[in-house]
C-alpha positions as CSV (number, residue, x, y, z in Angstrom):
1,X,-78.3,-10.0,65.6
2,X,-75.5,-7.9,67.1
3,X,-73.0,-5.8,65.1
4,X,-69.3,-7.0,65.1
5,X,-66.4,-4.7,64.5
6,X,-62.8,-5.3,63.6
7,X,-60.7,-2.3,64.3
8,X,-62.2,0.7,62.5
9,X,-63.7,-1.4,59.7
10,X,-67.4,-2.3,60.1
11,X,-68.1,-5.8,58.8
12,X,-71.7,-6.0,60.0
13,X,-74.9,-4.6,59.0
14,X,-78.1,-6.1,58.1
15,X,-76.4,-8.2,55.4
16,X,-72.9,-8.0,56.5
17,X,-71.9,-11.6,56.3
18,X,-73.3,-12.0,52.8
19,X,-71.5,-8.9,51.5
20,X,-68.0,-10.1,52.6
21,X,-68.5,-13.6,51.1
22,X,-69.6,-12.2,47.8
23,X,-66.5,-9.9,47.7
24,X,-64.2,-12.8,48.4
25,X,-65.9,-14.9,45.8
26,X,-65.7,-12.1,43.2
27,X,-62.0,-11.6,43.8
28,X,-61.3,-15.3,43.4
29,X,-63.3,-15.5,40.2
30,X,-61.5,-12.4,38.9
31,X,-58.1,-14.0,39.7
32,X,-59.2,-17.2,37.8
33,X,-60.2,-15.1,34.8
34,X,-56.9,-13.3,34.9
35,X,-55.0,-16.6,35.1
36,X,-56.9,-18.1,32.2
37,X,-56.4,-14.9,30.2
38,X,-52.6,-15.0,30.7
39,X,-52.5,-18.7,29.9
40,X,-54.4,-18.2,26.7
41,X,-52.3,-15.2,25.9
42,X,-49.1,-17.3,26.4
43,X,-50.3,-20.1,24.3
44,X,-51.3,-17.8,21.5
45,X,-48.0,-16.0,21.8
46,X,-46.1,-19.2,21.6
47,X,-48.0,-20.3,18.5
48,X,-47.5,-16.9,16.8
49,X,-43.8,-17.0,17.8
50,X,-43.2,-20.5,16.3
51,X,-45.1,-19.5,13.1
52,X,-43.2,-16.3,12.8
53,X,-39.9,-18.1,13.3
54,X,-40.9,-20.7,10.8
55,X,-41.9,-18.1,8.1
56,X,-39.0,-15.7,8.8
57,X,-36.5,-18.5,8.6
58,X,-37.6,-19.3,5.0
59,X,-37.7,-15.6,4.0
60,X,-34.3,-15.0,5.7
61,X,-32.6,-17.9,3.9
62,X,-34.2,-16.8,0.6
63,X,-33.1,-13.2,1.0
64,X,-29.6,-14.2,2.1
65,X,-29.2,-16.5,-0.9
66,X,-30.3,-13.8,-3.3
67,X,-28.0,-11.3,-1.8
68,X,-25.0,-13.6,-2.0
69,X,-25.8,-14.5,-5.6
70,X,-26.0,-10.8,-6.5
71,X,-22.6,-10.2,-4.8
72,X,-21.1,-13.2,-6.5
73,X,-22.3,-11.9,-9.9
74,X,-20.8,-8.5,-9.2
75,X,-17.5,-10.1,-8.2
76,X,-17.5,-12.3,-11.3
77,X,-18.2,-9.4,-13.7
78,X,-15.5,-7.2,-12.0
79,X,-12.9,-10.0,-12.2
80,X,-13.8,-10.6,-15.8
81,X,-13.1,-6.9,-16.6
82,X,-9.7,-7.2,-14.9
83,X,-8.7,-10.2,-17.0
84,X,-10.0,-8.3,-20.1
85,X,-7.7,-5.5,-19.1
86,X,-4.7,-7.9,-18.8
87,X,-5.6,-9.3,-22.3
88,X,-5.8,-5.8,-23.7
89,X,-2.3,-5.1,-22.4
90,X,-1.1,-8.1,-24.5
91,X,-3.0,-6.7,-27.5
92,X,-1.5,-3.3,-27.0
93,X,2.0,-4.7,-26.9
94,X,1.3,-6.6,-30.1
95,X,0.3,-3.5,-32.0
96,X,3.1,-1.3,-30.6
97,X,6.1,-1.1,-32.9
98,X,8.7,-0.6,-30.2
99,X,8.1,-4.1,-28.8
100,X,8.7,-6.0,-32.1
101,X,11.7,-8.4,-32.0
102,X,13.4,-6.9,-35.0
103,X,13.3,-3.5,-33.4
104,X,14.9,-4.7,-30.1
105,X,17.4,-7.0,-31.8
106,X,21.0,-5.9,-30.8
107,X,19.9,-2.4,-30.0
108,X,20.5,-1.6,-26.4
109,X,19.0,2.0,-26.6
110,X,15.7,0.7,-28.1
111,X,15.6,-1.9,-25.4
112,X,16.0,0.8,-22.7
113,X,13.2,2.8,-24.3
114,X,11.0,-0.3,-24.4
115,X,11.7,-1.1,-20.8
116,X,10.8,2.4,-19.6
117,X,7.5,2.2,-21.5
118,X,6.9,-1.4,-20.2
119,X,6.7,-0.3,-16.6
120,X,3.5,1.8,-17.2
121,X,1.3,-1.3,-17.3
122,X,1.5,-1.6,-13.5
123,X,-1.2,1.1,-13.2
124,X,-3.7,-0.5,-15.6
125,X,-5.2,-3.0,-13.2
126,X,-4.9,-4.1,-9.5
127,X,-3.8,-7.5,-10.9
128,X,-1.0,-6.1,-13.1
129,X,1.5,-5.4,-10.4
130,X,3.9,-8.2,-11.3
131,X,4.5,-9.4,-14.9
132,X,7.1,-10.1,-17.5
133,X,7.4,-10.4,-21.3
134,X,9.3,-13.2,-23.0
135,X,10.1,-13.7,-26.7
136,X,10.1,-17.1,-28.3
137,X,13.4,-16.3,-30.1
138,X,15.4,-15.7,-26.9
139,X,15.7,-16.7,-23.3
140,X,15.8,-13.1,-21.9
141,X,12.7,-11.8,-20.2
142,X,11.6,-8.2,-19.5
143,X,10.2,-7.5,-16.1
144,X,7.7,-4.9,-14.8
145,X,10.5,-3.2,-12.9
146,X,12.2,-2.1,-16.2
147,X,14.9,-4.7,-16.0
148,X,16.0,-7.7,-18.0
149,X,16.9,-11.1,-16.6
150,X,16.6,-14.8,-17.5
151,X,13.8,-17.1,-16.3
152,X,16.3,-19.6,-15.0
153,X,17.2,-17.0,-12.3
154,X,13.8,-15.2,-12.1
155,X,11.8,-18.4,-11.5
156,X,13.8,-19.7,-8.5
157,X,14.4,-16.3,-6.9
158,X,11.0,-14.7,-7.4
159,X,8.5,-17.5,-7.9
160,X,10.2,-20.1,-5.8
161,X,10.5,-22.6,-8.7
162,X,13.1,-25.3,-8.2
163,X,16.1,-24.5,-10.4
164,X,16.0,-27.8,-12.2
165,X,12.3,-27.2,-13.2
166,X,12.8,-23.6,-14.4
167,X,13.6,-24.4,-18.0
168,X,10.7,-26.9,-18.2
169,X,8.1,-24.3,-16.9
170,X,9.6,-21.6,-19.1
171,X,9.1,-23.9,-22.1
172,X,5.5,-24.5,-21.0
173,X,4.9,-20.7,-20.9
174,X,6.3,-20.2,-24.4
175,X,4.2,-23.1,-25.8
176,X,0.9,-21.5,-24.8
177,X,-1.2,-20.7,-27.9
178,X,-4.1,-19.1,-26.0
179,X,-4.8,-17.3,-22.8
180,X,-4.4,-19.9,-20.0
181,X,-2.9,-20.5,-16.5
182,X,0.1,-22.2,-15.0
183,X,0.4,-23.0,-11.3
184,X,3.5,-22.7,-9.1
185,X,2.4,-22.5,-5.5
186,X,1.7,-20.0,-4.2
187,X,1.6,-18.2,-7.6
188,X,-0.8,-18.4,-10.5
189,X,0.7,-17.5,-13.8
190,X,-1.8,-15.9,-16.2
191,X,-0.3,-16.3,-19.7
192,X,-1.4,-14.3,-22.7
193,X,0.3,-15.1,-26.1
194,X,1.3,-11.9,-28.1
195,X,1.0,-11.8,-31.9
196,X,2.8,-8.9,-33.6
197,X,0.5,-8.2,-36.6
198,X,2.4,-7.4,-39.8
199,X,5.7,-8.6,-38.4
200,X,5.8,-11.7,-40.6
201,X,3.5,-13.4,-43.0
202,X,2.6,-16.3,-40.7
203,X,1.1,-14.1,-38.0
204,X,2.3,-16.6,-35.5
205,X,2.6,-15.8,-31.8
206,X,6.0,-14.3,-31.3
207,X,6.0,-13.7,-27.5
208,X,4.0,-14.3,-24.3
209,X,3.0,-11.8,-21.6
210,X,2.8,-13.5,-18.2
211,X,1.2,-11.9,-15.1
212,X,2.3,-13.3,-11.8
213,X,-0.7,-13.5,-9.5
214,X,-1.2,-14.9,-6.0
215,X,-4.3,-16.4,-4.6
216,X,-4.4,-13.9,-1.7
217,X,-4.1,-11.1,-4.2
218,X,-7.1,-12.4,-6.2
219,X,-9.0,-12.9,-2.9
220,X,-8.3,-9.4,-1.7
221,X,-9.4,-7.9,-5.0
222,X,-12.7,-9.8,-4.9
223,X,-13.4,-8.9,-1.3
224,X,-12.5,-5.3,-2.0
225,X,-14.9,-4.8,-4.9
226,X,-17.6,-6.8,-3.2
227,X,-17.7,-7.1,0.6
228,X,-20.7,-9.4,0.8
229,X,-19.2,-12.6,-0.7
230,X,-19.8,-15.9,1.0
231,X,-17.3,-17.2,3.5
232,X,-16.5,-20.2,1.2
233,X,-16.3,-19.9,-2.6
234,X,-14.3,-21.0,-5.6
235,X,-13.3,-19.2,-8.8
236,X,-12.9,-20.8,-12.2
237,X,-11.6,-19.0,-15.3
238,X,-12.2,-20.8,-18.6
239,X,-12.7,-24.1,-16.7
240,X,-9.6,-23.7,-14.6
241,X,-9.7,-23.3,-10.9
242,X,-7.6,-20.3,-9.8
243,X,-9.0,-19.8,-6.2
244,X,-10.6,-22.4,-3.9
245,X,-11.7,-21.2,-0.4
246,X,-14.0,-24.1,0.3
247,X,-13.5,-27.3,2.3
248,X,-14.9,-29.5,-0.4
249,X,-13.5,-31.1,-3.5
250,X,-14.1,-29.0,-6.5
251,X,-15.8,-31.9,-8.4
252,X,-18.2,-32.4,-5.5
253,X,-18.9,-28.7,-5.2
254,X,-19.7,-28.2,-8.9
255,X,-21.9,-31.3,-9.0
256,X,-23.9,-30.5,-5.8
257,X,-27.5,-29.7,-6.3
258,X,-27.6,-27.1,-3.5
259,X,-24.6,-25.3,-4.8
260,X,-24.8,-21.6,-5.8
261,X,-23.0,-20.7,-9.0
262,X,-22.9,-17.6,-11.2
263,X,-21.5,-16.9,-14.6
264,X,-19.9,-13.6,-15.8
265,X,-21.3,-11.6,-18.7
266,X,-19.0,-13.3,-21.3
267,X,-19.1,-16.7,-19.6
268,X,-15.4,-16.9,-18.8
269,X,-15.7,-16.5,-15.1
270,X,-17.6,-18.9,-12.8
271,X,-18.1,-18.6,-9.0
272,X,-19.3,-21.5,-6.9
273,X,-20.3,-21.4,-3.3
274,X,-21.9,-24.1,-1.0
275,X,-25.3,-23.2,0.5
276,X,-25.0,-22.5,4.3
277,X,-27.9,-23.7,6.4
278,X,-29.1,-21.5,9.3
279,X,-30.2,-22.8,12.7
280,X,-33.7,-21.6,11.9
281,X,-34.1,-24.2,9.2
282,X,-34.3,-26.9,11.9
283,X,-37.9,-25.7,12.5
284,X,-38.9,-27.0,9.1
285,X,-38.3,-30.5,10.4
286,X,-41.6,-31.7,12.0
287,X,-39.8,-34.1,14.3
288,X,-38.0,-31.2,15.9
289,X,-40.9,-28.8,15.8
290,X,-42.6,-30.1,18.9
291,X,-39.4,-29.8,20.9
292,X,-38.8,-26.2,19.7
293,X,-42.4,-25.3,20.4
294,X,-42.0,-26.4,24.0
295,X,-38.7,-24.6,24.3
296,X,-40.2,-21.5,22.8
297,X,-43.2,-21.7,25.1
298,X,-41.1,-22.1,28.2
299,X,-38.8,-19.2,27.0
300,X,-41.8,-16.9,26.5
301,X,-43.3,-17.8,29.8
302,X,-40.0,-17.2,31.7
303,X,-39.6,-14.0,29.8
304,X,-43.1,-12.8,30.8
305,X,-42.6,-13.7,34.4
306,X,-39.2,-12.0,34.5
307,X,-40.8,-8.9,32.9
308,X,-43.6,-8.8,35.4
309,X,-41.3,-9.2,38.4
310,X,-39.0,-6.6,37.1
311,X,-41.9,-4.2,36.4
312,X,-43.3,-4.7,40.0
313,X,-39.8,-4.3,41.5
314,X,-39.1,-1.1,39.6
315,X,-42.4,0.6,40.4
316,X,-41.2,2.1,43.7
317,X,-37.9,3.1,42.1
318,X,-39.7,4.7,39.1
319,X,-41.9,6.7,41.5
320,X,-38.8,7.9,43.4
321,X,-37.1,8.9,40.1
322,X,-40.2,10.8,38.9
323,X,-40.6,12.5,42.2
324,X,-37.0,13.6,42.9
325,X,-35.3,13.7,39.5
326,X,-36.5,16.6,37.2
327,X,-36.7,16.0,33.5
328,X,-34.0,18.6,32.8
329,X,-31.5,16.5,34.8
330,X,-32.4,13.4,32.8
331,X,-31.7,15.2,29.5
332,X,-28.5,16.7,30.9
333,X,-27.3,13.3,32.0
334,X,-28.2,11.8,28.6
335,X,-26.4,14.5,26.7
336,X,-23.3,14.0,28.9
337,X,-23.3,10.3,28.1
338,X,-23.8,11.0,24.3
339,X,-21.0,13.6,24.4
340,X,-18.7,11.1,26.1
341,X,-19.4,8.5,23.5
342,X,-18.8,10.9,20.6
343,X,-15.5,12.0,22.3
344,X,-14.3,8.4,22.5
345,X,-15.2,7.8,18.9
346,X,-13.3,10.9,17.8
347,X,-10.2,9.9,19.8
348,X,-10.3,6.4,18.3
349,X,-10.5,7.9,14.8
350,X,-7.6,10.2,15.5
351,X,-5.5,7.4,16.8
352,X,-6.2,5.2,13.8
353,X,-5.4,8.1,11.5
354,X,-2.1,8.8,13.3
355,X,-1.1,5.1,13.1
356,X,-1.8,5.0,9.4
357,X,0.0,8.2,8.7
358,X,3.0,7.0,10.7
359,X,3.1,3.7,8.8
360,X,3.0,5.5,5.4
361,X,5.8,7.8,6.4
362,X,7.9,4.7,7.5
363,X,7.3,3.1,4.1
364,X,8.5,6.3,2.4
365,X,11.7,6.4,4.5
366,X,12.3,2.8,3.5
367,X,12.2,3.8,-0.2
368,X,8.6,2.7,-1.0
369,X,7.3,6.1,-2.1
370,X,4.5,6.1,-4.6
371,X,2.2,9.0,-5.7
372,X,-0.6,6.5,-6.1
373,X,-0.2,5.5,-2.5
374,X,-0.5,9.1,-1.3
375,X,-3.6,9.7,-3.4
376,X,-5.2,6.5,-2.1
377,X,-4.6,7.6,1.5
378,X,-5.2,11.3,1.0
379,X,-7.1,11.5,4.3
380,X,-3.8,11.3,6.2
381,X,-2.9,14.8,5.0
382,X,0.6,13.8,3.6
383,X,1.6,16.1,0.7
384,X,5.0,16.4,-0.9
385,X,5.0,19.5,-3.0
386,X,8.2,21.2,-1.9
387,X,11.5,21.6,-3.8
388,X,13.8,20.3,-1.0
389,X,13.4,17.7,1.8
390,X,15.6,16.7,4.7
391,X,15.4,14.0,7.4
392,X,16.4,14.8,11.0
393,X,16.8,12.0,13.6
394,X,16.2,12.6,17.3
395,X,16.5,10.5,20.4
396,X,16.2,11.0,24.1
397,X,18.0,8.7,26.6
398,X,15.5,6.6,28.5
399,X,12.5,7.7,26.4
400,X,11.9,6.2,23.0
401,X,8.8,8.2,22.0
402,X,9.5,11.9,21.8
403,X,6.7,12.7,19.4
404,X,4.6,14.6,21.9
405,X,7.5,16.7,23.2
406,X,8.6,17.5,19.7
407,X,5.1,18.2,18.4
408,X,4.6,21.0,21.0
409,X,7.8,22.7,19.8
410,X,7.1,22.3,16.1
411,X,3.6,23.8,16.6
412,X,5.3,27.1,17.4
413,X,6.8,27.1,13.8
414,X,3.4,26.7,12.1
415,X,3.5,30.3,10.6
416,X,6.7,29.5,8.7
417,X,6.5,28.2,5.1
418,X,7.9,24.7,6.1
419,X,6.2,21.3,6.3
420,X,7.1,19.1,9.2
421,X,6.2,15.4,9.5
422,X,7.0,13.6,12.8
423,X,7.7,9.9,12.3
424,X,8.0,7.3,15.1
425,X,10.3,4.8,13.5
426,X,9.1,1.2,13.5
427,X,12.5,-0.6,13.3
428,X,14.9,1.7,15.2
429,X,14.5,3.4,18.6
430,X,14.4,6.9,17.2
431,X,12.0,9.6,16.0
432,X,12.4,11.2,12.6
433,X,11.3,14.6,11.4
434,X,10.8,15.1,7.6
435,X,11.2,18.8,6.7
436,X,9.9,20.1,3.4
437,X,10.8,23.6,2.2
438,X,11.3,25.8,-0.8
439,X,14.2,27.9,-2.0
440,X,12.9,30.8,0.1
441,X,14.4,29.0,3.2
442,X,17.9,27.7,3.4
443,X,18.9,24.3,4.7
444,X,21.0,26.0,7.4
445,X,17.9,28.0,8.7
446,X,15.8,24.9,8.9
447,X,18.5,23.0,10.7
448,X,18.9,25.8,13.2
449,X,15.2,25.9,13.9
450,X,15.1,22.1,14.6
451,X,18.3,22.2,16.6
452,X,16.7,24.9,18.8
453,X,13.5,22.8,19.1
454,X,15.5,19.7,20.0
455,X,17.5,21.6,22.6
456,X,14.2,22.7,24.3
457,X,13.2,19.0,24.6
458,X,16.8,17.9,25.5
459,X,17.0,15.7,22.4
460,X,20.0,14.6,20.4
461,X,19.8,15.8,16.8
462,X,21.3,14.1,13.7
463,X,21.1,16.0,10.4
464,X,20.7,14.3,7.0
465,X,21.7,15.8,3.7
466,X,19.0,17.6,1.8
467,X,17.4,16.0,-1.3
468,X,15.2,17.3,-4.1
469,X,12.6,14.6,-4.3
470,X,10.6,12.5,-1.8
471,X,11.9,9.4,-3.6
472,X,15.4,10.2,-2.3
473,X,14.3,10.6,1.3
474,X,15.9,7.2,2.2
475,X,19.3,8.7,1.2
476,X,18.8,11.6,3.6
477,X,17.7,9.1,6.3
478,X,20.8,7.0,5.9
479,X,23.1,10.1,5.9
480,X,21.5,11.1,9.2
481,X,22.1,7.7,10.7
482,X,25.7,7.8,9.5
483,X,26.2,11.2,11.0
484,X,24.6,10.1,14.3
485,X,26.7,6.9,14.8
486,X,24.3,5.3,17.2
487,X,26.0,2.4,18.8
488,X,23.8,-0.7,18.6
489,X,20.6,1.3,17.8
490,X,20.1,0.0,14.2
491,X,19.0,-3.5,13.2
492,X,20.9,-5.8,10.8
493,X,18.9,-4.6,7.9
494,X,19.7,-0.9,8.8
495,X,23.4,-1.8,9.0
496,X,23.3,-3.3,5.5
497,X,21.6,-0.1,4.2
498,X,24.3,2.0,5.8
499,X,27.0,-0.2,4.3
500,X,25.5,0.1,0.9
501,X,25.2,3.9,1.3
502,X,28.8,4.3,2.3
503,X,30.0,2.1,-0.5
504,X,27.9,4.2,-3.0
505,X,29.4,7.4,-1.6
506,X,33.0,6.1,-1.9
507,X,32.6,4.9,-5.5
508,X,30.9,8.2,-6.5
509,X,33.7,10.3,-4.9
510,X,36.2,8.2,-6.8
511,X,34.4,8.8,-10.1
512,X,34.5,12.5,-9.5
513,X,38.2,12.3,-8.6
514,X,37.6,14.2,-5.3
515,X,40.3,13.2,-2.8
516,X,38.8,15.3,0.0
517,X,35.4,13.7,-0.5
518,X,36.9,10.2,-0.4
519,X,38.8,11.1,2.8
520,X,35.5,12.4,4.4
521,X,33.7,9.1,3.4
522,X,36.6,7.1,4.7
523,X,36.3,8.8,8.1
524,X,32.6,7.9,8.2
525,X,33.5,4.3,7.2
526,X,36.1,4.0,9.9
527,X,33.7,5.3,12.5
528,X,31.0,2.9,11.3
529,X,33.3,-0.1,11.4
530,X,34.5,0.8,14.9
531,X,30.9,1.2,16.2
532,X,29.6,-1.9,14.5
533,X,31.5,-4.3,16.7
534,X,33.7,-4.4,19.8
535,X,35.8,-7.5,18.8
536,X,38.5,-7.3,16.2
537,X,37.3,-10.5,14.5
538,X,33.8,-9.1,14.0
539,X,35.2,-5.9,12.6
540,X,37.3,-7.8,10.1
541,X,34.1,-9.6,9.1
542,X,32.2,-6.3,8.7
543,X,35.2,-4.9,6.7
544,X,35.1,-7.9,4.3
545,X,31.3,-7.4,3.7
546,X,31.9,-3.7,3.1
547,X,34.6,-4.5,0.5
548,X,32.2,-6.8,-1.3
549,X,29.7,-4.0,-1.4
550,X,32.3,-1.6,-2.8
551,X,33.1,-4.2,-5.6
552,X,29.3,-4.5,-6.4
553,X,28.8,-0.7,-6.5
554,X,31.9,-0.3,-8.7
555,X,30.4,-2.8,-11.2
556,X,27.1,-0.9,-11.2
557,X,29.0,2.3,-12.0
558,X,31.1,0.6,-14.7
559,X,34.4,1.2,-12.7
560,X,36.7,-1.7,-13.5
561,X,38.7,-2.5,-10.3
562,X,40.9,-5.5,-9.6
563,X,38.8,-7.7,-7.3
564,X,41.8,-9.7,-6.1
565,X,43.6,-6.6,-4.9
566,X,40.5,-5.3,-3.1
567,X,39.9,-8.6,-1.4
568,X,43.5,-8.8,-0.3
569,X,43.1,-5.5,1.7
570,X,41.3,-7.4,4.4
571,X,44.6,-9.0,5.4
572,X,46.0,-5.7,6.6
573,X,45.9,-5.2,10.4
574,X,45.1,-1.5,10.4
575,X,41.7,-0.4,9.1
576,X,42.9,3.1,8.3
577,X,45.7,1.6,6.1
578,X,43.1,-0.6,4.4
579,X,40.9,2.4,3.6
580,X,43.8,4.4,2.3
581,X,44.9,1.7,-0.1
582,X,41.3,1.2,-1.2
583,X,41.1,4.9,-2.1
584,X,44.2,4.6,-4.3
585,X,42.8,1.5,-6.1
586,X,39.4,3.2,-6.7
587,X,40.9,6.5,-8.0
588,X,43.2,4.6,-10.4
589,X,40.3,2.4,-11.6
590,X,37.9,5.4,-12.0
591,X,40.6,7.4,-13.9
592,X,41.2,4.5,-16.2
593,X,37.5,3.9,-16.8
594,X,36.8,7.6,-17.5
595,X,39.5,7.6,-20.3
596,X,37.7,4.7,-22.0
597,X,34.3,6.4,-22.1
598,X,32.7,8.0,-25.1
599,X,33.8,11.5,-26.1
600,X,33.4,13.8,-29.1
601,X,30.6,13.8,-31.5
602,X,29.3,10.3,-30.5
603,X,29.0,11.4,-26.9
604,X,27.2,14.6,-28.0
605,X,24.6,12.7,-30.1
606,X,24.1,10.2,-27.3
607,X,23.5,13.0,-24.7
608,X,21.0,14.7,-27.0
609,X,19.2,11.4,-27.7
610,X,19.0,10.8,-23.9
611,X,17.7,14.3,-23.2
612,X,15.0,13.8,-26.0
613,X,14.0,10.4,-24.5
614,X,13.7,11.7,-20.9
615,X,12.7,15.3,-21.5
616,X,9.3,14.8,-19.7
617,X,10.9,13.4,-16.6
618,X,10.6,16.2,-13.9
619,X,13.8,15.0,-12.2
620,X,16.2,15.2,-15.2
621,X,19.0,17.7,-14.7
622,X,22.7,18.2,-15.4
623,X,23.8,16.5,-12.2
624,X,21.9,13.3,-13.3
625,X,23.5,13.4,-16.7
626,X,26.9,13.9,-15.1
627,X,26.4,10.9,-12.8
628,X,25.1,8.7,-15.7
629,X,27.8,9.5,-18.3
630,X,30.7,10.2,-16.0
631,X,31.4,13.7,-17.3
632,X,31.3,17.1,-15.7
633,X,28.2,19.3,-15.8
634,X,30.0,22.1,-17.7
635,X,31.3,19.7,-20.3
636,X,27.9,18.1,-20.8
637,X,26.3,21.6,-21.2
638,X,28.9,22.7,-23.8
639,X,28.4,19.5,-25.8
640,X,24.6,19.9,-25.9
641,X,24.9,23.5,-27.0
642,X,27.4,22.5,-29.7
643,X,25.1,19.8,-31.0
644,X,21.8,21.8,-30.8
645,X,22.7,25.5,-30.6
646,X,20.9,25.9,-27.3
647,X,21.9,25.4,-23.6
648,X,20.6,22.4,-21.7
649,X,17.8,24.3,-20.0
650,X,16.7,26.1,-23.2
651,X,16.7,22.9,-25.2
652,X,14.8,21.0,-22.5
653,X,12.2,23.8,-22.2
654,X,11.7,23.8,-26.0
655,X,11.0,20.1,-26.1
656,X,8.5,20.3,-23.2
657,X,6.6,23.3,-24.6
658,X,6.4,21.7,-28.1
659,X,5.0,18.5,-26.6
660,X,2.6,20.6,-24.4
661,X,1.3,22.5,-27.4
662,X,0.7,19.3,-29.2
663,X,-1.3,17.8,-26.3
664,X,-3.3,21.0,-25.9
665,X,-4.2,21.0,-29.6
666,X,-4.9,17.2,-30.1
667,X,-6.2,16.1,-26.7
668,X,-9.0,18.4,-25.7
669,X,-10.0,16.4,-22.6
670,X,-6.8,17.2,-20.8
671,X,-6.6,20.2,-18.4
672,X,-3.7,22.6,-18.4
673,X,-2.5,21.0,-15.1
674,X,-2.6,17.5,-16.7
675,X,-0.6,18.7,-19.7
676,X,1.9,20.3,-17.3
677,X,2.4,17.1,-15.4
678,X,2.8,15.1,-18.5
679,X,5.6,17.2,-20.0
680,X,7.6,17.4,-16.8
681,X,6.4,20.4,-14.8
682,X,5.3,19.9,-11.2
683,X,3.4,23.2,-11.1
684,X,1.0,24.4,-13.8
685,X,2.1,28.0,-13.2
686,X,5.7,27.3,-14.3
687,X,4.4,25.6,-17.4
688,X,2.1,28.6,-18.3
689,X,5.0,31.1,-17.7
690,X,7.4,29.2,-20.0
691,X,4.6,28.6,-22.6
692,X,3.8,32.3,-22.8
693,X,7.6,33.2,-23.1
694,X,8.0,30.9,-26.1
695,X,4.7,31.2,-27.9
696,X,3.4,34.6,-26.8
697,X,0.0,33.3,-25.5
698,X,-1.5,31.4,-22.6
699,X,-2.1,27.7,-22.8
700,X,-5.8,28.2,-22.6
701,X,-5.7,30.4,-25.7
702,X,-4.3,27.6,-27.9
703,X,-7.6,25.8,-27.8
């Protein structure tokens, strides 16, 4: 037999043909084995997959239900604690002497003291932000804001109750003999009867304390204390539904066998939630199991085929990467990607922090300052610990946001002992700068610094008047707006604020009897009215609204002015003439009112009593007393010294140090800083200095 060749490969030898056929047969057998192996592997994988899905679905549902029940239990216990806090407020009122009806009866001063104390309960609980106290013997109610009103006005204006139903609902509130709820959409009224023990022999309920809650408020609190609540749930307190977030009738929900429910520790709070079924639970149905097994098998097969094809396709590419890309380059590329991701996250965090900070500053400029709010959002870095503050408004034509330009200029003033906060206003097309500084820097120096910074950025600068508290920043804001006279730049709400501010300034100047101050305010009013509208009819309308504000401010200040004469001024054709006649009317009314106010010994006693009652207020000063009682600062100081033998500052310091010494002796848990804050000092160092001057020792030595 001859030898046959094919190219360079030799197929023939003595057993050449047999050798080739055996190799081919062996390759085919091996391929069959591989195919069978993968088929068996796929079948086993499918069975394991279905079994795993089946088992994991049950475990997942069980774990999820246990987690939701645990979260519901936590929410129920926390909500119960809050209602216990509300009930404790009612008990505390019942045992406090100053709240008794016989103490408040026909005693306006005691009523003022009670109202000042009544506002403290807003800090007791997140649910005690809106409440009022009503006595069964009178229709007057006392609100959480420290004011008195009547329910027939409070109900329609605050709670949205129809006027004709206000008396009926108020009667239902007074008739409550135990803690319960009343509903007036969208509000939930939580009523707690108050019994003043020892007031009379019957020990009957003399008053009711009513907390005004909203369903979103209760929902926010529950989701705040426990973020893992179910999407649908209902809350019942003493058998009454106060919140229902389900799409089922409450009777159907509470009677369902597959409903989750938990009870609080004392059994007053119940939470219900329907059980949600996951898609994995369909595998438990045998009729659907075959279909899902087939789908799972096909999915696994497709996945394996795709994986194999991808692996085969990527082999050449992987070889090229391993050959031409060194490992150091891979690591460098990975680190660059990680650094880019971290940079993006840091920038997002900074943007969110800036937006939150800007929003809080806008709230403060609108008069919503709260120390609790600043403590809650301390990460924004907003701190108000200066003695003086001032608002500056800036604007650049054709560019609303000047924060970046201004920030670069203010960065140059970092070494100075001045705090600057840049605020992008949300309702007006301007940028505000809040400057905080101490007595070491004058207002003129700060203004010149900002004027120079504004000129570098080609910005218009409007200067507000300085104030001594962050609570008064809205006044500085409004004075800056008035000084700027921006035509059409403020909204309707801002115009109303400016009108109220100008009316307040005019009445205050009339009370002081300052003709020059009234003329200055009149010029600002004239400019404001001219800029507020271009048509004479609209100006007349704005003038009429301003006169109504003046009448309202005069009533608030106790200035008795003839309303008919003021209203008749709108008929005059010249605005300047109108303002001139208005000045005369206000001066005459203020002079007549001041003559009728208290003088002599009664006034001295009233001033001393007011100082004693407000001695621990850090904002009390002679100017406040002058504004409140309509007397000059020097006259008030002389009356206090005549009554007590000490000047105003000496007497105030003695009251504060005496109270501080009592707190240091009786309440050991308070720190020196806490005691200083309680008696009216913003800084503990000032308290320690005065304490040593009067007692000869440091506060820490008293203990």
